[in-house]
Structure formats: C-alpha cells, structure tokens
PAZAPA-4460 file (N, C-alpha, C; in steps of 0.05 Angstrom, whole numbers, plus 32768, in hexadecimal, padded with zeros to 4 digits):
% residues 53
    n_x    n_y    n_z   ca_x   ca_y   ca_z    c_x    c_y    c_z   seq   type   mol
   7FE6   7FCC   8062   7FE2   7FCA   807F   7FFD   7FC6   808C     1      M     A
   8002   7FD4   80A1   801B   7FD2   80B0   801D   7FB7   80BE     2      K     A
   8036   7FAF   80C3   803A   7F96   80D1   802D   7F95   80EC     3      H     A
   802E   7FAC   80FB   8022   7FAC   8116   8004   7FAA   8115     4      E     A
   7FF8   7FB6   8100   7FDB   7FB6   80FE   7FD1   7F9A   80F7     5      E     A
   7FE0   7F8A   80EA   7FD8   7F6E   80E4   7FD3   7F5E   80FD     6      K     A
   7FE3   7F64   8112   7FE0   7F55   812B   7FC6   7F5B   8138     7      N     A
   7FBB   7F73   8135   7FA3   7F7B   8143   7F8A   7F78   8131     8      F     A
   7F8E   7F74   8117   7F77   7F73   8105   7F66   7F5A   810A     9      A     A
   7F71   7F45   8115   7F63   7F2C   8119   7F4F   7F2D   8130    10      K     A
   7F55   7F3D   8144   7F45   7F3D   815C   7F35   7F57   815E    11      S     A
   7F1C   7F55   8166   7F0B   7F6C   8169   7F11   7F7B   8182    12      R     A
   7F1E   7F6F   8196   7F24   7F7B   81AF   7F39   7F92   81AD    13      D     A
   7F4A   7F91   8199   7F60   7FA3   8197   7F5D   7FB7   8181    14      F     A
   7F45   7FBD   8178   7F41   7FD0   8162   7F4A   7FEC   816A    15      N     A
   7F49   7FF4   8183   7F50   800F   818B   7F6C   8011   8197    16      L     A
   7F7C   7FFC   8194   7F97   7FFC   819F   7FA9   800F   818F    17      T     A
   7FB6   8021   819E   7FC8   8034   8191   7FE3   8028   818A    18      M     A
   7FED   802E   8172   8007   8025   816A   8019   803E   8169    19      I     A
   8030   803C   8177   8041   8054   8178   804B   805C   815D    20      P     A
   804F   8076   815A   8059   8081   8140   8077   807F   813F    21      G     A
   8082   808A   812A   809F   8089   8125   80AE   8097   813B    22      K     A
   80A4   80AF   8144   80B2   80BE   8159   80B3   80AF   8173    23      F     A
   809C   80A4   817B   809A   8095   8194   80AC   807C   8194    24      A     A
   80AD   806E   817D   80BE   8057   817B   80DB   805F   817C    25      R     A
   80E2   8075   8170   80FE   807F   8170   8106   8086   818C    26      A     A
   80F5   8093   819C   80FB   809B   81B7   80FE   8082   81C9    27      M     A
   80EE   806E   81C4   80F0   8056   81D4   8109   8046   81CF    28      R     A
   8114   8048   81B8   812C   8039   81B1   8146   8049   81B2    29      T     A
   8144   8064   81B7   815B   8075   81B9   8168   8072   81D4    30      C     A
   8181   8069   81D5   818F   8064   81EE   8195   807E   81FC    31      V     A
   819C   8093   81ED   81A2   80AD   81F9   818A   80B8   8207    32      I     A
   8173   80B7   81FA   815A   80C2   8206   8152   80B1   821F    33      Y     A
   8155   8097   821D   814E   8086   8234   8161   808D   824C    34      Q     A
   817A   8091   8246   818D   8098   825C   8185   80B3   8269    35      F     A
   817E   80C7   8259   8176   80E0   8264   815D   80DE   8275    36      L     A
   814A   80CE   826B   8131   80CA   827B   8137   80BC   8295    37      R     A
   814A   80A9   8294   8152   809B   82AC   815E   80AE   82C1    38      F     A
   816F   80C1   82B7   817B   80D5   82C9   8165   80E7   82D5    39      L     A
   8153   80F0   82C5   813E   8102   82CE   812D   80F4   82E4    40      V     A
   8125   80DB   82DF   8114   80CD   82F2   8123   80C8   830C    41      I     A
   813D   80C2   830A   814D   80BD   8322   8150   80D7   8332    42      N     A
   8154   80EE   8325   8156   8107   8333   813C   810E   8341    43      I     A
   8125   8109   8334   810B   810D   8340   8108   80FC   8359    44      K     A
   8110   80E2   8357   810E   80D0   836E   8120   80DA   8385    45      M     A
   8138   80E3   837F   8149   80ED   8394   813D   8105   83A2    46      L     A
   8130   8117   8393   8123   812E   839F   810C   8125   83B2    47      I     A
   80FC   8112   83A9   80E6   8109   83B9   80F0   80FB   83D3    48      V     A
   8104   80EA   83D0   810F   80DC   83E7   811C   80F0   83FA    49      V     A
   812A   8104   83F0   8138   8117   8402   8124   8128   8411    50      S     A
   810C   812D   8406   80F8   813C   8414   80EC   812C   842B    51      K     A
   80EB   8112   8428   80DF   8101   843D   80F1   80FC   8455    52      S     A
   810B   8102   8452   811E   80FC   8468   8126   8115   8476    53      H     A
***
C-alpha cells in the first residue's frame, strides 16, 4: 500500500479521493512548467483587462 493511501484507508469518507499520478506530481513540482503556466495565465488576464478598458 502506498504511503498516500494509508492516510485515507482509516476513514470511510475519503475512499473515492483521487491521488495524483507520477506525471501530475512532476508537473506540480517542476519550476519551469509552473513559470510557463504563470506567464500564460498573466497574458490571459492582460487580454481580458485590456478588453474591458
């Protein structure tokens, strides 16, 4: 049993809780990917704000 699964095995409320896979965990901890997502989100925000003015 994985370490994450042990935390949820005790409670019946969390039986259907999803645990991220290796790829999702890698993307969440990758600084380069997070920086690119940050840039994309900021560009989208600038577009939305510029349309309103």
